[in-house]
TISE-678867 format. One record per residue (C-alpha): x, y, z; residue in three letters; residue number from 1. Coordinates in steps of 0.5 Angstrom, whole numbers, plus 2048, in hexadecimal, padded with zeros to 3 digits. Layout:
BEGIN
     X     Y     Z   res     n
     X     Y     Z   ALA   NUM
...
//
This chain:
BEGIN
     X     Y     Z   res     n
   800   800   800   MET     1
   803   807   7FE   LYS     2
   804   80B   804   THR     3
   805   813   804   PHE     4
   806   817   80B   GLN     5
   803   81E   80C   ILE     6
   807   821   812   LEU     7
   803   827   815   ILE     8
   806   82C   81A   PHE     9
   800   831   81B   VAL    10
   802   839   81D   CYS    11
   7FD   83A   823   LEU    12
   7FF   841   824   PHE    13
   7FE   846   81E   SER    14
   805   84A   820   VAL    15
   809   844   81E   LEU    16
   807   844   817   CYS    17
   809   84B   816   ASP    18
   810   849   814   ALA    19
   80D   847   80D   GLN    20
   80D   84E   80B   TRP    21
   814   851   80A   VAL    22
   814   858   80C   LYS    23
   819   85D   808   GLN    24
   81D   862   80B   ASP    25
   81A   868   807   VAL    26
   81C   86F   80A   LYS    27
   815   872   80A   THR    28
   80F   873   80E   SER    29
   80A   875   809   ALA    30
   804   871   808   SER    31
   804   86C   802   LEU    32
   7FE   86A   7FE   ARG    33
   801   86A   7F7   GLY    34
   805   864   7F5   LEU    35
   807   861   7EE   SER    36
   80C   85B   7EE   VAL    37
   80F   85B   7E7   VAL    38
   813   854   7E8   ASN    39
   817   851   7ED   GLU    40
   81C   857   7EE   LYS    41
   818   85D   7EC   VAL    42
   813   860   7F1   VAL    43
   810   867   7F1   TRP    44
   80B   869   7F7   ALA    45
   808   870   7F9   SER    46
   805   874   7FE   GLY    47
   804   87A   802   THR    48
   808   880   802   GLY    49
   809   87F   7FB   GLY    50
   80D   879   7FC   THR    51
   810   874   7F7   VAL    52
   814   86E   7F9   ILE    53
   818   869   7F4   LYS    54
   81C   863   7F4   THR    55
   820   860   7EE   THR    56
   824   85B   7F2   ASP    57
   81E   857   7F5   GLY    58
   81E   85B   7FC   GLY    59
   825   85B   7FE   SER    60
   825   862   7FD   THR    61
   81F   868   7FC   TRP    62
   81F   86F   7F9   LYS    63
   81B   873   7FC   VAL    64
   818   879   7F8   MET    65
   814   87F   7F9   THR    66
   811   882   7F3   VAL    67
   812   88A   7F2   PRO    68
   80C   88E   7F4   GLY    69
   808   888   7F6   ALA    70
   80A   888   7FD   GLU    71
   803   888   800   LYS    72
   800   883   7FB   LEU    73
   7FE   87C   7FD   ASP    74
   800   878   7F7   PHE    75
   7FB   872   7F8   ARG    76
   7FD   86E   7F1   ASP    77
   803   86D   7ED   ILE    78
   804   869   7E7   GLU    79
   80B   867   7E5   ALA    80
   80E   863   7DF   PHE    81
   815   863   7E0   ASP    82
   81A   866   7E4   ALA    83
   81A   86D   7E1   ASN    84
   812   86E   7DF   THR    85
   80C   86F   7E3   ALA    86
   806   873   7E4   TYR    87
   804   875   7EB   ILE    88
   7FD   878   7ED   LEU    89
   7FB   87C   7F3   SER    90
   7F4   87C   7F6   ILE    91
   7F0   882   7F9   GLY    92
   7EB   887   7F7   ASN    93
   7EC   88C   7F1   GLY    94
   7F3   88D   7EF   GLU    95
   7F6   888   7F4   SER    96
   7F4   883   7EF   SER    97
   7FA   883   7EB   ARG    98
   7FE   87E   7E6   ILE    99
   806   87E   7E6   TYR   100
   80A   87A   7E1   LYS   101
   812   878   7E1   THR   102
   816   875   7DC   THR   103
   81D   876   7DF   ASP   104
   81C   871   7E6   GLY   105
   819   877   7EA   GLY   106
   81E   87C   7E9   SER   107
   819   881   7E6   THR   108
   812   881   7E6   TRP   109
   80D   884   7E1   LYS   110
   806   886   7E3   GLU   111
   801   884   7DD   GLN   112
   7FB   885   7E0   PHE   113
   7F8   889   7E5   ARG   114
   7F0   889   7E7   ASN   115
   7EC   88F   7E6   LYS   116
   7E5   88C   7E7   ASN   117
   7E4   88E   7EE   GLU   118
   7DF   889   7EF   LYS   119
   7E4   883   7ED   ALA   120
   7E8   87F   7F2   PHE   121
   7ED   87A   7EE   PHE   122
   7EE   873   7F1   ASP   123
   7F2   86F   7ED   ALA   124
   7F6   86E   7E6   ILE   125
   7F7   868   7E2   ALA   126
   7FB   866   7DC   CYS   127
   7FB   861   7D6   TRP   128
   802   863   7D4   ASP   129
   806   869   7D5   ALA   130
   802   86E   7D0   LYS   131
   7FB   86C   7D1   ASN   132
   7F8   86D   7D8   CYS   133
   7F2   86F   7DC   ILE   134
   7F0   872   7E2   ALA   135
   7EA   873   7E6   MET   136
   7E7   878   7EB   SER   137
   7E1   877   7EF   ASP   138
   7DA   879   7EC   PRO   139
   7D9   87F   7E9   VAL   140
   7D2   881   7E7   ASP   141
   7CF   87A   7E8   GLY   142
   7D5   876   7E5   ARG   143
   7DC   874   7E6   PHE   144
   7E1   879   7E3   LEU   145
   7E6   876   7DE   LEU   146
   7EC   879   7DB   ILE   147
   7F1   875   7D6   GLU   148
   7F8   876   7D2   THR   149
   7F9   873   7CC   LYS   150
   800   875   7CB   ASN   151
   803   875   7D2   GLY   152
   803   87D   7D2   GLU   153
   7FD   880   7D1   ASN   154
   7F6   87F   7D5   TRP   155
   7EF   880   7D3   SER   156
   7E8   87F   7D6   VAL   157
   7E5   879   7D4   MET   158
   7DD   878   7D2   ASP   159
   7DA   874   7D7   THR   160
   7D3   875   7D4   SER   161
   7D2   86E   7D3   LYS   162
   7D5   86C   7DA   MET   163
   7CF   86A   7DF   PRO   164
   7CE   86F   7E4   PRO   165
   7D0   86F   7EB   VAL   166
   7CB   86F   7F1   LYS   167
   7CA   874   7F6   GLU   168
   7D0   873   7FB   GLY   169
   7D4   86E   7F6   GLU   170
   7DB   870   7F5   ALA   171
   7E2   86D   7F5   ALA   172
   7E8   86C   7FB   PHE   173
   7EF   86F   7F9   ALA   174
   7F1   86A   7FE   ALA   175
   7F6   866   7FA   SER   176
   7F6   868   7F3   GLY   177
   7F3   862   7F1   THR   178
   7EB   864   7F1   CYS   179
   7ED   865   7E9   LEU   180
   7F1   860   7E5   ILE   181
   7F2   85E   7DE   THR   182
   7F3   857   7DC   GLN   183
   7F5   854   7D5   GLY   184
   7F5   859   7CF   LYS   185
   7EF   85C   7D0   ASN   186
   7EB   85A   7D6   ASN   187
   7EA   85F   7DC   ALA   188
   7E7   85E   7E3   PHE   189
   7E4   863   7E8   LEU   190
   7E1   862   7EF   VAL   191
   7DD   866   7F3   SER   192
   7DB   866   7FA   GLY   193
   7D6   86A   7FF   GLY   194
   7CF   869   7FE   THR   195
   7D0   864   7F9   ASP   196
   7D6   85F   7F7   ALA   197
   7D7   85E   7F0   ARG   198
   7DB   85C   7EA   VAL   199
   7DC   860   7E4   PHE   200
   7DF   85D   7DE   ARG   201
   7E1   85F   7D7   THR   202
   7E4   85A   7D1   ASN   203
   7E6   860   7CD   ASN   204
   7EA   865   7D1   ARG   205
   7E4   869   7D4   GLY   206
   7E0   86A   7CE   LYS   207
   7DA   866   7D1   THR   208
   7D9   863   7D8   TRP   209
   7D5   85E   7DB   GLN   210
   7D4   85D   7E3   VAL   211
   7D3   857   7E7   SER   212
   7D0   857   7EE   ASP   213
   7D4   853   7F3   THR   214
   7D3   850   7FA   PRO   215
   7D8   855   7FE   ILE   216
   7D6   859   804   THR   217
   7D3   860   802   LYS   218
   7CE   865   805   GLY   219
   7D3   869   809   THR   220
   7D8   86F   807   ALA   221
   7DE   86A   809   GLY   222
   7DB   864   806   SER   223
   7DC   860   7FF   GLY   224
   7E1   85E   7FA   ILE   225
   7E8   860   7FB   PHE   226
   7EC   85C   7F6   SER   227
   7EC   858   7F0   ILE   228
   7F1   853   7ED   ALA   229
   7F0   84F   7E7   MET   230
   7F4   849   7E5   PHE   231
   7F2   849   7DE   ASP   232
   7EC   84B   7DA   GLU   233
   7E7   846   7DE   LYS   234
   7EA   845   7E5   ASN   235
   7EA   84B   7EA   GLY   236
   7E9   84D   7F1   VAL   237
   7E6   853   7F5   ILE   238
   7E7   854   7FC   VAL   239
   7E5   85A   801   GLY   240
   7E0   85A   807   GLY   241
   7E0   860   80C   ASN   242
   7E6   864   80E   TYR   243
   7E2   867   814   GLU   244
   7E1   85F   816   ASN   245
   7E8   85C   814   PRO   246
   7E6   855   818   GLU   247
   7E0   854   815   GLU   248
   7E1   84E   810   ARG   249
   7DA   84D   80D   ASN   250
   7D9   84F   805   GLU   251
   7E0   851   804   THR   252
   7E2   84D   7FE   PHE   253
   7DF   84B   7F8   ALA   254
   7E2   847   7F1   MET   255
   7E0   847   7EA   THR   256
   7E1   842   7E5   ARG   257
   7DE   845   7DF   ASP   258
   7E2   84C   7DE   GLY   259
   7DE   850   7E3   GLY   260
   7D7   84E   7E1   ALA   261
   7D5   84B   7E7   THR   262
   7D8   84B   7EE   TRP   263
   7D8   845   7F3   GLN   264
   7DA   845   7FB   PRO   265
   7E0   841   7FD   GLY   266
   7E3   83F   803   ALA   267
   7E4   846   807   ARG   268
   7EB   849   809   PRO   269
   7EC   84B   810   LEU   270
   7E9   852   810   GLY   271
   7E8   858   80B   TYR   272
   7ED   858   806   ARG   273
   7F0   85E   802   SER   274
   7F4   85A   7FD   GLY   275
   7F4   853   7F9   VAL   276
   7F9   850   7F4   ALA   277
   7FA   84A   7F0   TYR   278
   801   846   7F1   LEU   279
   7FF   841   7EC   ASP   280
   7F8   83E   7EA   ARG   281
   7F7   83B   7F1   LYS   282
   7FA   83F   7F5   THR   283
   7F7   846   7F8   VAL   284
   7FA   84A   7FD   VAL   285
   7F5   850   801   ALA   286
   7F7   855   805   VAL   287
   7F4   85A   80A   GLY   288
   7F5   85E   810   THR   289
   7F4   858   815   ASN   290
   7F9   853   811   GLY   291
   7F9   84F   80B   SER   292
   7F8   848   808   ASP   293
   7FA   844   803   VAL   294
   7F6   83E   7FF   SER   295
   7F9   839   7FB   TYR   296
   7F2   836   7F9   ASP   297
   7EF   83B   7F5   ARG   298
   7EC   83E   7FB   ALA   299
   7E9   838   7FE   ASP   300
   7ED   839   804   THR   301
   7F1   83E   807   TRP   302
   7F7   83E   80C   SER   303
   7F9   844   810   MET   304
   800   847   80D   VAL   305
   801   84C   813   GLY   306
   7FD   852   817   ASN   307
   801   858   814   GLU   308
   7FD   85E   812   ASN   309
   7FE   85E   80A   LEU   310
   7FA   862   805   ASN   311
   7FC   85F   7FE   ALA   312
   7FF   859   7FB   VAL   313
   802   857   7F4   ALA   314
   805   851   7F1   ALA   315
   809   84F   7EB   ASN   316
   809   848   7EC   GLY   317
   80B   844   7F2   ARG   318
   812   847   7F3   ASN   319
   810   84E   7F3   ALA   320
   80A   84F   7F8   VAL   321
   80A   856   7FC   TRP   322
   806   85A   800   SER   323
   806   861   803   VAL   324
   803   865   809   GLY   325
   803   86B   80E   PRO   326
   809   86E   811   ASN   327
   80D   86C   80B   GLY   328
   80C   864   80C   VAL   329
   80E   860   806   VAL   330
   80F   858   806   VAL   331
   810   853   801   ARG   332
   80D   84C   802   LEU   333
   813   847   803   ASP   334
   812   842   7FD   SER   335
   814   83C   802   LYS   336
   80E   83C   805   VAL   337
   80A   83C   7FF   LEU   338
   808   835   7FC   ALA   339
   80E   832   7F8   ALA   340
   80C   82C   7F4   GLN   341
   812   828   7F2   TYR   342
   813   820   7F0   GLU   343
   816   81C   7F5   ASP   344
   81D   81A   7F1   PRO   345
   81D   813   7F4   ASP   346
   816   811   7F2   LEU   347
   815   80C   7ED   LYS   348
   810   80C   7E7   ARG   349
   80D   806   7E8   LEU   350
   807   804   7E3   PRO   351
   800   804   7E6   GLY   352
   802   807   7ED   CYS   353
   801   80D   7F1   HIS   354
   806   812   7F1   LEU   355
   806   818   7F5   CYS   356
   808   81E   7F3   ASP   357
   80C   821   7F9   VAL   358
   80A   828   7FC   ILE   359
   80D   82B   801   ALA   360
   80A   831   805   ILE   361
   80D   835   80B   GLU   362
   808   83A   80D   LEU   363
   80A   83D   813   GLY   364
   80B   838   818   HIS   365
   807   833   814   LEU   366
   80B   82E   810   MET   367
   808   828   80C   ILE   368
   80D   824   808   ALA   369
   80B   81D   804   THR   370
   810   817   802   LYS   371
   80E   812   7FD   CYS   372
   812   80C   7FE   GLY   373
   815   809   7F7   PRO   374
   815   802   7F8   SER   375
   810   7FD   7F4   ASP   376
   80D   7FB   7FB   GLN   377
   80A   801   7FD   GLU   378
   807   802   7F6   CYS   379
   7FF   800   7F7   SER   380
   7FC   7FC   7F2   SER   381
   7F5   7FD   7F4   ASP   382
   7F6   804   7F4   ARG   383
   7F5   805   7FC   ARG   384
   7F9   80A   7FF   ILE   385
   7FB   80B   807   GLU   386
   7FB   812   809   VAL   387
   7FE   813   810   ARG   388
   7FD   81A   813   THR   389
   801   81C   819   THR   390
   7FF   822   81D   ALA   391
   805   825   822   VAL   392
   805   82A   827   GLN   393
   7FD   82A   828   ILE   394
   7FB   829   82F   ASP   395
   7F4   82B   82D   GLU   396
   7EE   826   82B   PRO   397
   7EF   826   823   HIS   398
   7EC   822   81D   GLU   399
   7EF   820   817   TYR   400
   7EB   822   810   LEU   401
   7EC   81F   809   TYR   402
   7E9   822   802   GLN   403
   7EA   81E   7FC   VAL   404
   7E8   81F   7F5   THR   405
   7E8   818   7F3   ALA   406
   7E7   811   7F6   GLY   407
   7E5   811   7FE   LYS   408
   7E8   811   805   ILE   409
   7E7   80B   809   VAL   410
   7E8   80C   810   GLY   411
   7E9   812   814   ASP   412
   7EE   815   819   GLY   413
   7F6   816   817   PRO   414
   7F6   80F   813   ASN   415
   7F2   80E   80E   VAL   416
   7F1   80B   807   ILE   417
   7F0   80E   801   TRP   418
   7ED   80A   7FC   ASP   419
   7EE   80B   7F5   LEU   420
   7EC   805   7F2   SER   421
   7E7   808   7ED   ASP   422
   7EB   80E   7EB   ALA   423
   7ED   80F   7E4   LYS   424
   7F4   810   7E2   PRO   425
   7F6   817   7E4   GLY   426
   7F8   81C   7EA   LYS   427
   7F4   81D   7F0   TYR   428
   7F5   821   7F6   PRO   429
   7F4   81F   7FD   ILE   430
   7F3   825   803   THR   431
   7F5   823   80A   ALA   432
   7F4   827   810   GLY   433
   7F2   828   817   ILE   434
   7ED   82C   81A   THR   435
   7EE   82F   821   VAL   436
   7E7   831   825   PRO   437
   7EB   835   82A   TYR   438
   7ED   83A   825   LEU   439
   7E6   83B   822   GLY   440
   7E2   835   820   GLY   441
   7E3   830   81B   ASN   442
   7E3   835   815   ARG   443
   7E8   831   810   TRP   444
   7EE   835   80D   GLY   445
   7ED   83B   812   VAL   446
   7EE   839   819   VAL   447
   7F1   832   817   GLY   448
   7F7   832   812   ARG   449
   7F6   82E   80B   THR   450
   7FB   82B   806   MET   451
   7FA   828   800   THR   452
   7FE   822   7FC   ARG   453
   7FD   820   7F5   GLU   454
   7FD   818   7F3   VAL   455
   7FE   816   7EC   VAL   456
   7FA   810   7EA   VAL   457
   7FD   80C   7E4   ARG   458
//
């Protein structure tokens, strides 16, 4: 009978998990909300006091800049394309809303746009490429105000007459620079809050728009959708809640599988979240004022990353995940704590056997490791796998939980049998975990920790 072992070390106190975020030494006290991750080396961020920061060596050193003449501005969003080129957007009523651009790494900045509409309050900027960008303001005369550039230099007001009107009290949140995003060559998404929490979407760079309702909390000035991320043209996530009640977890997350036409609630992060980002198709990170969470399974379950107060998160793959917050906080998610999939070099590929794709995950004090033996005798010809789950450093009562997409689990407790006798050839996941009632009940994947392994049936 084929055996693989799962060792679970559970972090009982959230402070132990904070080491997952690696804090950077950046000489600024600005509140940072704008964040753009170009690659593993180049990262830009922006914030209060006209502040812009940049690293070109993956965080080893940081350059802190103040945009001349913008010392009183709050740059809530930044869009960067390389180590030299970036747009920044400041928020505020009237002329406080501006757009600057640099093409020399921040040595000089050119003011490209200054808002003259007293009713406008700009929130975010997003770009399809270095020359084609869009920026948004809170509603003016019943519709969101949009401006665009098609040459990377000049900005003009867009015709939004074909955009669905907003409801009274509906607006956007300039919390993380991600209430407006672009995707692909022509798509853009805009999210709202206040009296309603909706997603506006366009597939032609803003010529026409559609709008969809969502299950995110709404109805107060501090509630709604705060951030959206799209993995591709079909799959996306939104996060939000009520920033005045950050501990409230209900109606803070939703996902789409049809390009934003419909949104379904999913497992909930641990409170209000102002920023969300994809690391890959399955892995999502969300941040907020009371902490941050990561999901490895398309938001079926969430695990706490830390309790640091963070405003925005951005990623460019699994090895370039950054977040920023108040008081100059800049952190990077250590790639070692993310799920790293690799094949055991000692594993023999035997026809008809179950071969384990080994995944090691270290999450704070949570460590899970598997080992698939190479011998013929350990290969199950009847496609029944013994699963051994061991929980250590847990004194409280706990239960073992398993979830599979094929076959069935026989038995309960730490040692069970995964019966795949009827499974067709393919790769199948099993999620093993524990729940500790002492920590808040039996909500699997939140108070308890879960880890997933994959087995190949040949």
